[in-house]
LOKOL-552536 format. One record per atom (N, C-alpha, C): atom name; x, y, z. Coordinates in pm, whole numbers, plus 32768, in hexadecimal, padded with zeros to 4 digits. Layout:
# residues N
+-------+------+------+------+
! atome !    X !    Y !    Z !
+-------+------+------+------+
!    CA !    X !    Y !    Z !
...
+-------+------+------+------+
***
This chain:
# residues 112
+-------+------+------+------+
! atome !    X !    Y !    Z !
+-------+------+------+------+
!     N ! DD75 ! 4FDA ! 3E7E !
!    CA ! DD1B ! 5017 ! 3EDD !
!     C ! DD25 ! 4FCE ! 3F62 !
!     N ! DD34 ! 5019 ! 3FD0 !
!    CA ! DD45 ! 4FDA ! 4052 !
!     C ! DCBF ! 4FB3 ! 408E !
!     N ! DCC5 ! 4F5A ! 40EE !
!    CA ! DC4E ! 4F29 ! 4132 !
!     C ! DC10 ! 4F98 ! 4186 !
!     N ! DB8F ! 4FAF ! 4179 !
!    CA ! DB4A ! 501B ! 41C0 !
!     C ! DB50 ! 5007 ! 4256 !
!     N ! DB4E ! 4F8A ! 4286 !
!    CA ! DB4F ! 4F6F ! 4315 !
!     C ! DBCD ! 4FA1 ! 4359 !
!     N ! DC3B ! 4FA7 ! 4313 !
!    CA ! DCB9 ! 4FCE ! 4352 !
!     C ! DCD3 ! 5065 ! 4347 !
!     N ! DC79 ! 50AD ! 4303 !
!    CA ! DC8C ! 513D ! 42F4 !
!     C ! DC4F ! 5187 ! 4369 !
!     N ! DC85 ! 51FB ! 4389 !
!    CA ! DC4C ! 524F ! 43F1 !
!     C ! DBD2 ! 5296 ! 43BA !
!     N ! DB71 ! 52AA ! 440F !
!    CA ! DAFB ! 52F6 ! 43E9 !
!     C ! DB19 ! 538A ! 43F5 !
!     N ! DAE4 ! 53D9 ! 439D !
!    CA ! DAEF ! 546A ! 43A4 !
!     C ! DA67 ! 549E ! 43D0 !
!     N ! DA64 ! 54E8 ! 443C !
!    CA ! D9E5 ! 551E ! 446E !
!     C ! D9F3 ! 55B3 ! 4487 !
!     N ! D984 ! 55F9 ! 447D !
!    CA ! D981 ! 5687 ! 44A0 !
!     C ! D94A ! 5691 ! 452B !
!     N ! D992 ! 56D2 ! 4582 !
!    CA ! D965 ! 56E3 ! 460B !
!     C ! D8F0 ! 5744 ! 460C !
!     N ! D886 ! 5729 ! 465B !
!    CA ! D810 ! 577D ! 4658 !
!     C ! D82A ! 580F ! 467C !
!     N ! D886 ! 5826 ! 46D6 !
!    CA ! D8A1 ! 58AE ! 4701 !
!     C ! D913 ! 58F0 ! 46B4 !
!     N ! D945 ! 58AA ! 464E !
!    CA ! D9B5 ! 58DF ! 4601 !
!     C ! D99A ! 58CA ! 456D !
!     N ! D9CB ! 5923 ! 451C !
!    CA ! D9B7 ! 5915 ! 448C !
!     C ! DA29 ! 58CB ! 4447 !
!     N ! DA98 ! 58B7 ! 448E !
!    CA ! DB09 ! 5871 ! 444F !
!     C ! DAF7 ! 57D9 ! 445B !
!     N ! DB37 ! 5790 ! 4404 !
!    CA ! DB2A ! 56FF ! 43FF !
!     C ! DB97 ! 56C2 ! 4455 !
!     N ! DB74 ! 565B ! 44A1 !
!    CA ! DBD4 ! 5617 ! 44F7 !
!     C ! DBD5 ! 5582 ! 44D8 !
!     N ! DC42 ! 5542 ! 44F8 !
!    CA ! DC51 ! 54B2 ! 44E4 !
!     C ! DC16 ! 546D ! 455E !
!     N ! DBDC ! 53F7 ! 4548 !
!    CA ! DBA0 ! 53AD ! 45B6 !
!     C ! DBD7 ! 531F ! 45B7 !
!     N ! DBAF ! 52D2 ! 4618 !
!    CA ! DBD8 ! 5246 ! 4623 !
!     C ! DBAB ! 51F8 ! 45A8 !
!     N ! DBF1 ! 518B ! 458C !
!    CA ! DBC5 ! 5134 ! 451F !
!     C ! DB45 ! 50ED ! 454B !
!     N ! DAF8 ! 50BA ! 44ED !
!    CA ! DA80 ! 506E ! 4512 !
!     C ! DAA1 ! 4FF7 ! 456C !
!     N ! DB10 ! 4FB4 ! 4553 !
!    CA ! DB38 ! 4F42 ! 45A8 !
!     C ! DB53 ! 4F70 ! 4637 !
!     N ! DB9A ! 4FDF ! 4646 !
!    CA ! DBB7 ! 5013 ! 46CB !
!     C ! DB37 ! 503C ! 4712 !
!     N ! DADC ! 507A ! 46C9 !
!    CA ! DA5D ! 50A4 ! 4703 !
!     C ! DA0D ! 502B ! 4732 !
!     N ! DA04 ! 4FC3 ! 46DE !
!    CA ! D9B9 ! 4F4A ! 4704 !
!     C ! D9F9 ! 4F06 ! 477D !
!     N ! DA7D ! 4EFC ! 477F !
!    CA ! DAC1 ! 4EBA ! 47EF !
!     C ! DAAA ! 4F07 ! 4871 !
!     N ! DAB4 ! 4F8A ! 486A !
!    CA ! DA9E ! 4FDB ! 48E2 !
!     C ! DA0D ! 4FD2 ! 4910 !
!     N ! D9B0 ! 4FD5 ! 48B1 !
!    CA ! D922 ! 4FC9 ! 48D4 !
!     C ! D905 ! 4F43 ! 4917 !
!     N ! D93F ! 4ED7 ! 48E3 !
!    CA ! D92B ! 4E52 ! 491D !
!     C ! D964 ! 4E4D ! 49AB !
!     N ! D9D9 ! 4E88 ! 49BD !
!    CA ! DA18 ! 4E8B ! 4A41 !
!     C ! D9C0 ! 4ED8 ! 4AA4 !
!     N ! D98A ! 4F4A ! 4A78 !
!    CA ! D933 ! 4F9A ! 4ACE !
!     C ! D8B0 ! 4F52 ! 4AED !
!     N ! D87C ! 4F07 ! 4A8E !
!    CA ! D802 ! 4EB9 ! 4AA6 !
!     C ! D81A ! 4E50 ! 4B12 !
!     N ! D88F ! 4E10 ! 4B0F !
!    CA ! D8B0 ! 4DAD ! 4B77 !
!     C ! D8BB ! 4DF1 ! 4BFF !
!     N ! D8F9 ! 4E66 ! 4C02 !
!    CA ! D905 ! 4EB1 ! 4C80 !
!     C ! D87A ! 4ED5 ! 4CB3 !
!     N ! D824 ! 4F02 ! 4C59 !
!    CA ! D79C ! 4F27 ! 4C7E !
!     C ! D752 ! 4EAF ! 4CBC !
!     N ! D760 ! 4E3B ! 4C7F !
!    CA ! D723 ! 4DC2 ! 4CB6 !
!     C ! D75A ! 4D9F ! 4D3E !
!     N ! D7DB ! 4DB1 ! 4D4F !
!    CA ! D81B ! 4D95 ! 4DCE !
!     C ! D7E6 ! 4DF4 ! 4E3A !
!     N ! D7D5 ! 4E72 ! 4E19 !
!    CA ! D7A1 ! 4ED3 ! 4E79 !
!     C ! D711 ! 4EAF ! 4E9F !
!     N ! D6C1 ! 4E85 ! 4E3E !
!    CA ! D638 ! 4E5A ! 4E5E !
!     C ! D63A ! 4DE4 ! 4EBF !
!     N ! D697 ! 4D87 ! 4EAC !
!    CA ! D6A3 ! 4D14 ! 4F06 !
!     C ! D6C9 ! 4D42 ! 4F93 !
!     N ! D720 ! 4DA5 ! 4F9D !
!    CA ! D745 ! 4DD9 ! 5020 !
!     C ! D6CD ! 4E1A ! 5064 !
!     N ! D67E ! 4E62 ! 5017 !
!    CA ! D606 ! 4EA0 ! 5050 !
!     C ! D5A6 ! 4E36 ! 5084 !
!     N ! D59A ! 4DC6 ! 503C !
!    CA ! D546 ! 4D58 ! 506D !
!     C ! D57F ! 4D1F ! 50EF !
!     N ! D603 ! 4D0F ! 50F3 !
!    CA ! D643 ! 4CDD ! 516D !
!     C ! D625 ! 4D3A ! 51E2 !
!     N ! D62B ! 4DBA ! 51CA !
!    CA ! D60F ! 4E1D ! 5232 !
!     C ! D57E ! 4E0F ! 5261 !
!     N ! D521 ! 4E04 ! 5203 !
!    CA ! D493 ! 4DF4 ! 5225 !
!     C ! D47A ! 4D73 ! 5273 !
!     N ! D4C9 ! 4D0D ! 5255 !
!    CA ! D4BD ! 4C8C ! 529A !
!     C ! D508 ! 4C8C ! 531F !
!     N ! D545 ! 4CFC ! 533F !
!    CA ! D591 ! 4D0D ! 53BC !
!     C ! D602 ! 4CA8 ! 53CA !
!     N ! D647 ! 4C91 ! 535B !
!    CA ! D6BB ! 4C38 ! 5362 !
!     C ! D72A ! 4C7D ! 53B0 !
!     N ! D789 ! 4C2F ! 53DE !
!    CA ! D7F0 ! 4C64 ! 5437 !
!     C ! D848 ! 4CCE ! 53F2 !
!     N ! D879 ! 4D29 ! 5444 !
!    CA ! D8C9 ! 4D9A ! 5412 !
!     C ! D949 ! 4D6C ! 53CE !
!     N ! D986 ! 4D01 ! 5401 !
!    CA ! DA01 ! 4CCF ! 53C2 !
!     C ! D9E8 ! 4CAA ! 5330 !
!     N ! D97A ! 4C65 ! 5317 !
!    CA ! D958 ! 4C3D ! 528D !
!     C ! D93D ! 4CB7 ! 5237 !
!     N ! D8F6 ! 4D19 ! 526E !
!    CA ! D8DB ! 4D95 ! 5224 !
!     C ! D95D ! 4DDC ! 5201 !
!     N ! D9B7 ! 4DE6 ! 5261 !
!    CA ! DA36 ! 4E2A ! 5249 !
!     C ! DA88 ! 4DE4 ! 51DD !
!     N ! DA89 ! 4D5F ! 51E1 !
!    CA ! DAD4 ! 4D13 ! 517D !
!     C ! DA9A ! 4D2C ! 50F2 !
!     N ! DA15 ! 4D2B ! 50E7 !
!    CA ! D9D6 ! 4D43 ! 5066 !
!     C ! D9EC ! 4DD2 ! 5036 !
!     N ! D9E7 ! 4E32 ! 5091 !
!    CA ! DA01 ! 4EBD ! 506C !
!     C ! DA91 ! 4ED0 ! 503E !
!     N ! DAED ! 4E8A ! 507F !
!    CA ! DB79 ! 4E90 ! 5054 !
!     C ! DB88 ! 4E57 ! 4FC6 !
!     N ! DB3C ! 4DEF ! 4FA8 !
!    CA ! DB3F ! 4DB5 ! 4F21 !
!     C ! DB0A ! 4E1A ! 4EBB !
!     N ! DAA1 ! 4E64 ! 4EDE !
!    CA ! DA6C ! 4ECA ! 4E83 !
!     C ! DAD3 ! 4F39 ! 4E70 !
!     N ! DB13 ! 4F61 ! 4EDD !
!    CA ! DB7A ! 4FC9 ! 4ED3 !
!     C ! DBEB ! 4F9D ! 4E75 !
!     N ! DC15 ! 4F20 ! 4E82 !
!    CA ! DC7F ! 4EEC ! 4E2A !
!     C ! DC4F ! 4EE8 ! 4D99 !
!     N ! DBD1 ! 4EC3 ! 4D84 !
!    CA ! DB9B ! 4EBE ! 4CFC !
!     C ! DB93 ! 4F4A ! 4CC0 !
!     N ! DB6D ! 4FAB ! 4D10 !
!    CA ! DB69 ! 5036 ! 4CE1 !
!     C ! DBF5 ! 5065 ! 4CBF !
!     N ! DC56 ! 5045 ! 4D12 !
!    CA ! DCE1 ! 506A ! 4CF5 !
!     C ! DD0E ! 502E ! 4C70 !
!     N ! DCE9 ! 4FB1 ! 4C56 !
!    CA ! DD0D ! 4F72 ! 4BD8 !
!     C ! DCC7 ! 4FB6 ! 4B62 !
!     N ! DC4A ! 4FDF ! 4B77 !
!    CA ! DC02 ! 5027 ! 4B0D !
!     C ! DC46 ! 50AD ! 4AF1 !
!     N ! DC73 ! 50F0 ! 4B58 !
!    CA ! DCBB ! 516F ! 4B47 !
!     C ! DD3B ! 5158 ! 4AF7 !
!     N ! DD85 ! 50EF ! 4B1A !
!    CA ! DE01 ! 50CF ! 4AD3 !
!     C ! DDE5 ! 50B4 ! 4A40 !
!     N ! DD7E ! 5064 ! 4A24 !
!    CA ! DD5C ! 5045 ! 4998 !
!     C ! DD30 ! 50C2 ! 494D !
!     N ! DCE5 ! 511A ! 498F !
!    CA ! DCBB ! 5196 ! 494F !
!     C ! DD34 ! 51EE ! 4931 !
!     N ! DD90 ! 51F9 ! 4991 !
!    CA ! DE09 ! 5249 ! 497A !
!     C ! DE5C ! 5210 ! 4908 !
!     N ! DE6A ! 518B ! 4905 !
!    CA ! DEB4 ! 514C ! 4897 !
!     C ! DE72 ! 516A ! 4811 !
!     N ! DDEF ! 515B ! 480C !
!    CA ! DDA6 ! 5176 ! 4791 !
!     C ! DDB0 ! 5208 ! 4769 !
!     N ! DDA7 ! 525F ! 47CB !
!    CA ! DDB1 ! 52EE ! 47B1 !
!     C ! DE3A ! 5311 ! 4775 !
!     N ! DEA1 ! 52DA ! 47AF !
!    CA ! DF28 ! 52F4 ! 477A !
!     C ! DF36 ! 52BA ! 46EE !
!     N ! DF0B ! 523C ! 46DB !
!    CA ! DF17 ! 51FA ! 4659 !
!     C ! DEC5 ! 523E ! 45EC !
!     N ! DE4D ! 526A ! 460E !
!    CA ! DDF4 ! 52A2 ! 45A8 !
!     C ! DDFE ! 5339 ! 459F !
!     N ! DDEC ! 537A ! 460D !
!    CA ! DDDB ! 540B ! 460D !
!     C ! DE5F ! 5457 ! 460F !
!     N ! DEB2 ! 5439 ! 4670 !
!    CA ! DF2D ! 5485 ! 4681 !
!     C ! DF89 ! 5473 ! 4608 !
!     N ! DF9C ! 53F8 ! 45DD !
!    CA ! DFF4 ! 53DF ! 456B !
!     C ! DFC1 ! 5426 ! 44EF !
!     N ! DF3D ! 5421 ! 44D9 !
!    CA ! DF02 ! 5464 ! 4465 !
!     C ! DF14 ! 54FB ! 446F !
!     N ! DF03 ! 5533 ! 44E6 !
!    CA ! DF15 ! 55C3 ! 44F7 !
!     C ! DFA6 ! 55EC ! 44E1 !
!     N ! E003 ! 559A ! 450F !
!    CA ! E091 ! 55B7 ! 44F9 !
!     C ! E0AE ! 55B6 ! 4463 !
!     N ! E076 ! 5554 ! 441D !
!    CA ! E08B ! 554C ! 438C !
!     C ! E050 ! 55C5 ! 4343 !
!     N ! DFE6 ! 5600 ! 437C !
!    CA ! DFA5 ! 5674 ! 433F !
!     C ! DFD6 ! 56F8 ! 437B !
!     N ! E048 ! 56F3 ! 43BC !
!    CA ! E088 ! 5768 ! 43F8 !
!     C ! E033 ! 57AC ! 4462 !
!     N ! DFE0 ! 575E ! 44A7 !
!    CA ! DF94 ! 578F ! 4519 !
!     C ! DFC4 ! 574A ! 4599 !
!     N ! E03E ! 571A ! 4595 !
!    CA ! E073 ! 56CA ! 4603 !
!     C ! E07E ! 5713 ! 4686 !
!     N ! E0A7 ! 578F ! 4685 !
!    CA ! E0BA ! 57D9 ! 4702 !
!     C ! E036 ! 57E4 ! 4750 !
!     N ! DFCC ! 5809 ! 4709 !
!    CA ! DF4A ! 5817 ! 474D !
!     C ! DF18 ! 578F ! 477D !
!     N ! DF29 ! 572A ! 472B !
!    CA ! DEFE ! 56A4 ! 4750 !
!     C ! DF48 ! 5673 ! 47CB !
!     N ! DFCA ! 568B ! 47D1 !
!    CA ! E019 ! 5661 ! 4845 !
!     C ! DFF4 ! 56B2 ! 48C1 !
!     N ! DFD5 ! 5732 ! 48B0 !
!    CA ! DFA6 ! 5783 ! 4923 !
!     C ! DF23 ! 5749 ! 4959 !
!     N ! DEC9 ! 5725 ! 48FE !
!    CA ! DE4A ! 56EA ! 4929 !
!     C ! DE5F ! 5666 ! 4970 !
!     N ! DEB9 ! 5613 ! 493B !
!    CA ! DED7 ! 5593 ! 4979 !
!     C ! DF13 ! 55A8 ! 4A04 !
!     N ! DF6E ! 5606 ! 4A0F !
!    CA ! DFAC ! 5624 ! 4A91 !
!     C ! DF42 ! 564E ! 4AF7 !
!     N ! DEE4 ! 56A2 ! 4ACC !
!    CA ! DE7A ! 56D0 ! 4B26 !
!     C ! DE23 ! 5658 ! 4B51 !
!     N ! DDFE ! 5602 ! 4AF1 !
!    CA ! DDAC ! 558E ! 4B0F !
!     C ! DDF5 ! 5530 ! 4B6E !
!     N ! DE75 ! 5518 ! 4B55 !
!    CA ! DEC3 ! 54C1 ! 4BAE !
!     C ! DECD ! 54FA ! 4C3B !
!     N ! DED9 ! 557C ! 4C45 !
!    CA ! DEDE ! 55BD ! 4CC7 !
!     C ! DE5E ! 55A1 ! 4D15 !
!     N ! DDEC ! 55AA ! 4CD1 !
!    CA ! DD6C ! 5590 ! 4D13 !
!     C ! DD61 ! 54FC ! 4D39 !
!     N ! DD85 ! 54A3 ! 4CDD !
!    CA ! DD7C ! 5413 ! 4CF7 !
!     C ! DDD6 ! 53ED ! 4D6D !
!     N ! DE51 ! 541B ! 4D6C !
!    CA ! DEAF ! 53F5 ! 4DD6 !
!     C ! DE8C ! 5434 ! 4E5C !
!     N ! DE4E ! 54A7 ! 4E58 !
!    CA ! DE23 ! 54EA ! 4ED3 !
!     C ! DDB3 ! 549C ! 4F16 !
!     N ! DD63 ! 5457 ! 4EC7 !
!    CA ! DCEE ! 5410 ! 4EFB !
!     C ! DD08 ! 537B ! 4F14 !
!     N ! DD85 ! 5350 ! 4F0F !
!    CA ! DDA1 ! 52C2 ! 4F27 !
!     C ! DDCB ! 52AA ! 4FB4 !
+-------+------+------+------+
***
């Protein structure tokens, strides 16, 4: 029997009746922790703004948040490919999964 932590979660999407593969619990926890750090960083920037700190410092901190978000996107894409896309390919749903990934990448790259 394999370790439950390394298995992908199976979830039913609320607006769909079919079952989809999701990130592993480890991937979900890591992404959540990364987002919590970003959230804390954004709160610190808001405090800096309220304290009327200099624009150069604000820009540097905002650039750090942007880089952290980019890293979160990369980790999510890696997790998505490792958990979801590979599982869909194995279940002969690869074409649709790759179309969805292509659409998501188009949106991500358009907004960078």
